C-alpha positions in Angstrom: 201.4 124.1 43.1 198.7 125.8 40.9 195.2 124.8 41.2 193.7 123.3 38.1 190.2 125.1 37.4 187.3 122.5 37.6 185.4 122.2 34.4 181.9 121.3 34.5 180.5 119.1 31.8 177.5 120.0 29.9 174.4 118.1 30.9 173.7 115.4 28.5 171.4 116.3 25.6 168.3 114.2 25.5 168.0 112.1 22.4 165.8 113.0 19.6 162.9 110.8 18.8 164.6 109.5 15.7 167.5 108.5 17.7 165.5 106.8 20.4 162.9 104.9 18.0 165.5 102.2 16.7 166.4 101.1 20.3 162.7 101.1 21.4 161.7 99.0 18.5 164.5 96.5 19.4 163.3 96.2 22.9 159.5 95.8 21.7 160.7 92.8 19.6 161.5 91.0 22.7 158.0 91.4 24.3 155.5 91.5 21.2 155.0 89.6 18.0 157.2 90.5 14.8 154.1 91.7 13.2 153.2 94.0 15.9 156.6 95.6 15.9 156.5 96.1 12.2 153.2 97.8 12.6 154.7 100.1 15.1 157.7 100.9 13.0 155.4 101.5 10.0 153.3 104.0 11.7 156.1 105.7 13.4 158.0 106.2 10.1 154.8 107.2 8.0 153.1 109.4 10.5 155.1 110.4 13.6 158.7 110.7 12.6 158.3 113.1 9.8 156.8 115.6 12.1 158.5 114.9 15.5 161.6 113.0 14.7 164.1 115.9 15.1 162.5 116.8 18.5 164.1 115.9 21.8 162.2 113.4 23.8 161.8 116.0 26.7 160.2 118.4 24.4 157.5 116.1 23.2 154.6 117.0 25.4 151.1 116.0 25.4 150.2 119.4 23.7 152.9 118.4 20.8 151.0 114.9 20.4 147.7 116.7 20.3 148.8 119.1 17.6 150.0 116.2 15.7 146.9 114.2 16.0 144.9 117.6 14.8 147.0 118.0 12.0 146.9 114.2 10.7 143.1 114.3 11.2 142.8 117.2 8.7 144.7 114.9 6.0 143.9 111.3 6.9 140.9 109.2 7.5 139.5 108.9 10.9 140.7 105.2 10.9 144.3 106.3 10.4 144.0 108.9 13.2 143.1 107.2 16.4 144.5 106.7 19.9 
């Protein structure tokens, strides 16, 4: 009998922020008011996803967030860019 070579499957690719957000928002709907979820969705779609949506979650570091906030701070009011 001939041995069958063992194939290693590729490690799973972490999801992008775009792919993750819809599920995250759905989970939030169970724990916060509908208006809060709508606000989260609006902020993500207007300010975060255009810049970070294509990034894999594991690549989004504190430094990436700081860069995004710095970028937004030069274009938006201080009320818009806050933690």
